[in-house]
Residue, then its C-alpha position, 0 to 999 in steps of 0.5 A: m212358059t207363056d209369052r203373052w206379056l211380050p206386047w206389053t213389055a215391048a210397048a213399055l220399052a218403046t214408050g220408055a225410050t221415047a220418054l228418055v229422049m224427051g227428057a234428055m232433049s227437054l233438060p235445059t243445058s248450061s255451062g258452069g254452076a252460075g249458068l245452071l242456076r240461071t237456067v233453073e230459075a228461068q225455065p223451072d217448068q221445063w226442068l220439071m217436065a224433064a224430071a217427069a219424063f225421066l221418071y216415066a222412062a225409068f218405070a217404062l224401061t224397067v217394065g220393058i226389059p223382059t223384051f230382051f229375054h224373048l229375043l235372047h232366049h237362046r242365051p239366057r245367062i247373057a240375057v239375065l246379066g245384061s237385063a240385071l245391069l240395065a234394070f239397076g241403071t233404069i231404077g237409078m234413073a228414077g232417083y235421078a228424076a227425084l234429084l232434078i225435082l229436089f234441085r229445082a225446088m232448092v233453087l226456087h225456094a232456098p237459093i244456093t250459091t255456085v260455091e254450095l252447088a260445087a260442094v254438093s256436086d263434088d260430094l263423093g257419096l252422091r257421085g258414087f251412087v249416081g256413077a254406079f247407076v250410070v255405069a250399070f246402065g251403060l254396061g247393060l246396054l253393052v252386054l245386051g247390044l253385043a248379044l243381039l249383035l252375035t245372035r242376029v235376031v234384030a237388024r244389025w244397026m239396032a245392035v250397033l247403036l246399043v253398043a255404040y252408046p255406052i262406048g261414047m258415054p265417057f266422052a259425052d261431056a266433051l261433045p257439043d249439044w247437037a252431038r249429045t242430042a244425036q247420041v240420045l236419039m240414036l239410043g231411042a231409035a235402037l230401043i224402039g227398033v228392038a221393041l218392034s222387032a220383038n213384037a213382030a217376032w212374037a206375032a209371027r210365031p203362031r203362023l210359023q207353028a201352023l206351017r209346021 
């Protein structure tokens, strides 16, 4: 089977990781419902930019997932499992971007109170759907990170960071802003590193075959 697609998927994975970091860092932070509403009203353009970054990240990361197949071709079942979970999570990221845009429009054009915001946030259906995508994203990273750690096809630090991110996800709300930013930056660095490693391995294959 040809793997000429690898540079394109690796590039998509790297740019998607960059967009994910940009979206997370540009999303305004606030404490409490009232603070969140004030943030959206004061920084609507920044909120829109964050949504656009997450939307592109969802597309690019989904396209970039086959990069893991190239690195884990000796572990196809694990690669399929991890990639399927990660794809479910990255597709859900597009839905999250849509929710951000919808929420921005509601705050700007149909003002809602903190009580109404709390009621929407506590809706079981919404929490269930969003939670499913978040869990799938984390499990996908965990499975793929462990597989990369065991096969040693990338630098150890890349696999460790991929594993560390989902482990730290349940504690993200308790972390200060700088720690959450560092957490996302490390994930972005790991994904970009995986993309570069896969592309380097792909580029080296013709030379290795010629030496044989």
